[in-house]
C-alpha positions, 0 to 999 in steps of 0.5 A, a space after each residue: 508603459 508610458 510613465 507620467 511627465 507633468 511632474 518632470 520625473 523621469 520614468 525611472 525617477 518616477 518609480 523610485 520617488 512616488 513611493 506611496 502610488 507604486 502599487 497603483 501603478 504596477 496594478 495600472 501595468 496589469 490593467 493597461 491593455 484593453 480589448 474589445 469584449 464581444 458577448 457569446 452564448 457559450 463559455 468554457 468550464 472553469 474551477 474557481 478559488 477565492 477567498 471563500 476557499 482560504 486565499 488571502 486575498 482575491 488579487 493574485 498577481 502571479 502564479 508558478 508551479 513547482 517541481 512537486 507540481 505544488 502551485 504557488 500564488 502570488 497576492 497583495 497579502 502574501 504568497 501562498 502555497 496550494 495543493 488543491 484544497 489546502 491554502 498556506 499563507 507566507 507573509 512579512 512574519 515568515 520572512 518576506 520583505 513586502 506582502 504584495 508578491 508580483 512575480 515568481 519563478 521556480 529554478 532547477 533547485 525547486 527554489 521559488 523565487 520572489 519578486 515583491 514591492 520590496 528591493 530585496 531578492 528573496 526565495 522560498 525552499 522547503 518551507 522556509 523563506 530565505 532573504 539577506 538575513 538568513 542568506 548571506 548571499 543575498 545580501 551581496 546582491 545589489 538591486 537599486 530599485 524593484 525587481 522586474 524579473 527573476 530567471 535562470 539560465 544554465 543553473 545561473 540566476 538573474 535578477 533584473 531590476 528597473 531600469 537596467 540593472 542585472 545581478 547574475 548569480 554563479 553558484 557563490 559568486 555575483 556579478 552585477 551590471 548597471 545600464 544606463 539609459 536616459 528617458 527610457 523604461 522598459 516594459 519587459 525583458 526577455 533572455 536568450 542564447 546569453 543575451 538579454 532583450 529588454 522592451 521599452 517605450 523606445 524601442 528594444 535593446 540587447 545585452 550581451 552577457 560574454 562582451 558586455 555590450 549593450 545596444 539598440 535594435 533599430 529595426 524596432 524604432 518605429 512602432 511601440 512593442 509590448 511583447 515579443 515571442 519566437 516560434 520555429 525561428 521567426 520573431 512575433 511581436 504584440 503591439 500597443 493596439 494588441 496585434 500580433 504580427 510576424 517581424 523580418 528581423 530574428 532574434 537568436 533564441 530558442 524555437 520552443 516553449 517561451 514564458 514571457 518575462 514580467 508580468 505576462 501579457 503574451 505566453 507561448 507554448 509549445 502546442 503552437 497556443 498563443 494566450 493573450 491576457 486582457 483587462 476583460 478576459 484571456 484570448 486563445 490564439 491557436 494558430 499563430 500563422 492565423 491571429 484572428 481566430 481566438 478564443 475568449 475565456 473568462 470574459 469580464 474578468 481582469 486577467 493578471 497571469 497564465 501558467 500551464 503546470 507540470 500536469 497540463 492544467 491551465 491556470 489563470 489569476 485575476 486581480 480582484 476574482 481570485 484564480 481559475 483552473 481552466 477545466 477544458 480549452 476544448 469543452 465548451 458550455 452553452 446557455 440558453 438564458 441569462 437566468 441560472 435557473 433556466 440553465 438547467 439542461 433537462 434534455 438534449 437531442 439530435 437529429 444529425 444537424 442541429 442540437 436541440 435542448 429543453 431546460 426546466 422552464 419550458 424552454 426549447 433551444 435549437 443549437 447549430 452544431 458548428 458555430 453553437 449559435 442559436 437557431 430557434 428559441 421556443 417557450 411553451 407558454 404554461 402558468 406552471 414551471 415545467 420541464 422539457 423531458 424529451 424533443 424527437 426530431 420527426 422530420 425537417 420542420 417538425 419536433 415533438 417535446 414531452 413536457 411535465 405538463 403534455 406533449 406537443 408538436 411544433 412546426 419550425 416552418 408555420 411556428 405552430 404548437 399543437 397539443 398532442 396529449 393535454 394537462 398530463 406529466 408525459 415522462 418520456 415519448 418515442 417513434 417507431 421504426 416508420 415514424 409515423 406513430 409515436 409511444 408516449 409514456 405517461 405517470 400512469 399509462 403508455 398511449 400509442 398516437 398515430 400522427 397521420 391519422 391523429 389516433 390514439 390508444 392508451 393502456 393503463 399500467 397505473 404506475 409511472 413509466 419512463 423507458 420504452 423499447 423493442 427487443 427480441 419482438 417484444 415490447 419492453 417498458 420500464 416503470 417505477 418498479 420494475 421491467 415490464 413486456 408488453 403484448 396487446 393490452 397485457 403486461 407482465 413482469 420481465 423479472 420477479 418483481 423481488 429481483 428487479 424492483 428498480 426504477 428503469 430510467 433508460 432502455 438501449 440495446 448493444 448487439 443482443 443484449 439488454 441495457 437498463 439504466 436504474 436509479 437504485 443500482 446502476 446499469 444492468 446487462 440483461 441477455 436471455 431473459 437473465 441479468 449477465 453483468 451489474 455496473 455499479 459504484 462497487 466496480 466502477 461506476 460514480 453513481 448508481 443514480 443513472 438517469 439517461 444513456 447514449 451508446 456510440 461505437 463500443 462506448 456506453 455513456 451514462 448521464 448520473 447526478 455524479 458525472 458522465 461515466 463511459 463504459 467501454 463494452 470492449 475492454 469493461 473499463 470505466 471512464 468518468 467525466 466531471 466538472 474538472 473535465 469540462 462539464 457545466 455541472 456533475 448533475 447531468 440529466 441527459 446526454 447524446 454523442 454525434 460526430 465524436 462530441 459529447 453533448 451533456 445536459 446539466 444543471 449548469 448548461 449544455 456541455 460540448 465535449 469532443 471525444 478525442 480530448 477526453 483523457 483516461 489518465 486521471 491519477 492524483 500527483 502524490 509524493 512524501 515530503 517532508 519526513 519528520 525524524 526526531 528533530 529533523 525535517 528531511 525533504 528528499 524525493 528518495 524512496 528509501 530511509 534509514 531510522 532507529 527504533 527510538 527515533 520519532 518517525 512521521 511521513 507527510 502524504 501530499 496529494 494534488 487535489 486539482 481533478 476535484 474541488 473538495 478534500 482528500 482522503 489518504 490510505 497508508 499501510 505499512 507492511 508486514 506490520 499491517 495487513 490492511 490500508 487505514 483511511 485517514 484525512 490527516 497527511 501527517 502519518 507517524 510511524 513507529 516501530 518495535 524492532 529493526 528490519 526493513 519496512 514497506 510503508 504505501 499509500 495512495 490518495 483518492 478524491 471526492 470523485 473517486 480519482 486515485 493517485 498511484 500507490 506509493 512505495 516507500 522503503 524504511 531500514 529501522 536500523 538496529 544499534 550494536 546490542 540489536 544486531 544479529 551479530 551481537 546476538 549471535 555472540 552474546 548467544 555464544 558467550 552466553 553458551 560458553 558461560 553456560 557450558 563453563 558453569 555446567 562443566 564446573 557444576 558437573 565437575 562438582 557433581 562428578 567430584 561428589 559422586 567420586 567421593 561418594 562412590 569412595 565413601 560407598 566403596 570404603 562403605 562397602 568394603 567395610 561390609 565385605 569384611 564383616 561378610 568375611 566375619 561373618 563367612 569365616 567363622 561360619 566355615 570354621 565352625 562346620 569344618 570343626 564340627 566335622 573333625 569332632 565328629 569324626 574323632 570321636 568316631 575314632 576315624 582317625 584315618 579319615 579324620 586326618 584326611 579330612 584335616 589335610 584337606 581341610 587345610 587346604 581349603 582354609 587357606 584358599 577360602 581365606 584367600 578368596 574371601 578377601 577378594 570380591 571377584 575371583 576367576 572362574 578356573 580358581 572358582 572350579 578349583 576351589 569347588 572342587 576341594 570343597 566338594 572332595 572335602 564334603 564327600 570325605 564328611 558325608 553319611 550320603 554318598 554323593 558324586 559331583 561334577 565341576 564343568 566349564 563348557 566354554 574355554 574362554 570362561 578361564 579368562 573370565 571372572 565372577 563374584 568370589 564365595 558366592 557358589 560354595 554356600 548354594 552347594 553347601 546348602 544343596 548337600 545339607 537339604 538336597 542329598 536323599 536317603 535311599 539313592 547316591 546323590 548327584 552335584 553338578 555345577 556348569 558354567 556356559 558363556 552366551 552373547 551377553 552373560 556368564 551362567 552358572 548352574 547347580 543342580 542336585 538329584 534331592 528332595 527339592 525345597 519346600 515354600 518355607 525355604 523361598 522366604 527369608 526366614 527359612 533360608 539358610 545363613 549361607 544363602 543369606 550372606 550369598 545374597 548379601 555378597 551379591 548385592 554389595 558387588 552390584 554396588 561396588 562394581 555396578 554391574 547386575 547379578 541374577 539369582 534364582 533357584 527351583 525345583 525339578 520335576 520328572 514327567 509324573 510331577 514328582 521333585 527330582 532335584 533343585 536347580 540354581 542359576 546365577 547370572 553374571 555379567 562378562 566381566 574380563 578383569 578384576 574390577 574391584 
């Protein structure tokens, strides 16, 4: 760009002294290169963004994309970030030195460097603007004039300012170089192999960083160079006449992608494409060896910048009209008219050479499929507005046309239009295999029209008819309320009306299956008179309102009111095309496929899309950033996060909706706390935890067209405090168990101590009771013995009394000895019983015999309760001996595995029932029972006692049997 000279100012002086008009000069730079625009009847598909979408200004100078894919936009009203739906604007209130942003650059650290009207260098990072006030390193940079370019090489940041000042940031060090040239002004800067090239109004200058040499490249003296590009190690230039030329002199540099510096007029891409920006659009040169082969985009738009983001999206900014996304550089849109209403295409068909379209204004246009140029343009005259619903190429010269006002035949040679059906709404028409007869569907009937004989046959069905096919030797007709078969003049439902009551707009056959397009339920695949499959929004269709179909190879192309759906019969998968893929409108009325190219009739023109450039991968980019935890904001790409249960935590989900213009819905799930995904439009998701552990946060996004992102998996480790750890809990549990055990031990010791005291007290009590018992038993025994002696002396049986007294003294000594014991050895017990029975035999009036027998020698070492058997024997002697027969008393000791058994039997008269009662028991037996009870309490062992009468075979009482069951005691326990 040449600076004005009429005021005597040099270019650099002009930029520094004429501050009020610097902004105008910069705009002038962007508008400097003009080209002759050419009109065309077709264009490309774009998505436009402007102030109505949230952009702060429609004047956009530059754009860039960061490492996450977020778009950054420089305007004259501040810096914007854009995710496809939300604009976030930063101004001087946020730290920008100026709101006029002329260039942006994203470095390897994901910092967005900003070139503005100011002389300050600044950058945006993690939602914050850094300038010389909050970054001391930026304050050390020497910038004498406005910054022209910022770029990076080997992590070093280069900041170039007008006219030839260079600042290099190497980590925390800054190098500054000021190059002096008189009457020379740089248009652009370019860096390659440690060398900066300046394109000026006086040729190209190079500055080598290594040796600090600065010199002019003489081979470029004779012409003005606006920009340079390198491709395959060759240098190309663009001059002031916008001509791209290959030069003989090469510049050492990379042979791959080059983004031209400062305000781009040329961008070279590694796909061999060159984009040239003009004040009236942007041109694409696909082959650099043939620069004359160009395609014009955004005609009459003042393009200011061009970028390709990391997802291969193409973006163009403009001065005054916001910015655009080029939805496809391969898909074209044909407009039959300058009128927006006439660009609603209602039908499209082809004879293999030409494309015939019809619009809603009764216009028919024939297009050359190679040049996309109009060959024929026909308007059917009518006072009413009507649609062209179907055209058929009968032969090279004739078309048949179905419309809302009738069916016509048009001869291209004669340019004659003949009406076949007048003043009737003809919904569709078809031609038979011999191409000599038409099948015309109206809003009430089907008409068979013989083209040669010009004879018509009409069959009334009293309903709107839309589609027709010959399938398995049947004629099938799609109507407003279902599918019908037609035979002769009779028609019948193909299905039960309750089963298939849908409006059938189109019918096709694939292999042996019938394909039906409906308005209500999507696509039905029918075979052998039954439904095989229903393709609808439930399994991937973008809309259930299907207008027309076309089968090409193994794919079914479906025109809907929400894009074109492509169903693959082999894989059963669906791919969908929308405006973001090159469609002129998502409302598609008709389509056809010819030579690997899709022709779609939309509400905003005819879309022409090569099948080879249809993408099957349309995922939304998604990431989580930032993370808000307590009072901290984390910008991290890690997929694992550690936190605490009491830390407030929020995650911001970001999805870039560049595939569709509209809002995004987010779905998230926190496992294992949630089983289902939660849907929301909020990007910031608060997450709460009740307990430590590992949680899996999963999230995905979906735009308004059904494009989904991948599912993010984010691991959150909720760390416990030391008192929440398993170790702490185990230690606490162990300590608790120890405390409980110790407390239990103390408690048990107290209980045992109390029990021991109780047992001691009980033993003392029982011993006192035994003493009492002994005090009772001894007088009792003495009383009986003295009575006996008295009786013998009274009868003057002195010898017997003397013998009795001798035995009595022995018995008395043993009784006194044993009565003080709780247990007695069985040997001692038997010896005592023999003396006692011998003594009783002396005094007894009734002769008797006795036997004391120990059946097991082991019993001699065992113990039983003392003096409990003698009272029983005494009772037998007193009550058991019968008069008139010699008595017999037997005492038998035997040993079993679990006890000692003592049996006392006599052959007396037995006992009566009242003897068993407590009132009938003898005083001695009462003492026995008391003794046994006391011994049980002291010894802790149970003793059983019973007595019964014995009987002979005649049922007569033969005596009494008393049984003791003693525990086995091998020592004196008490």
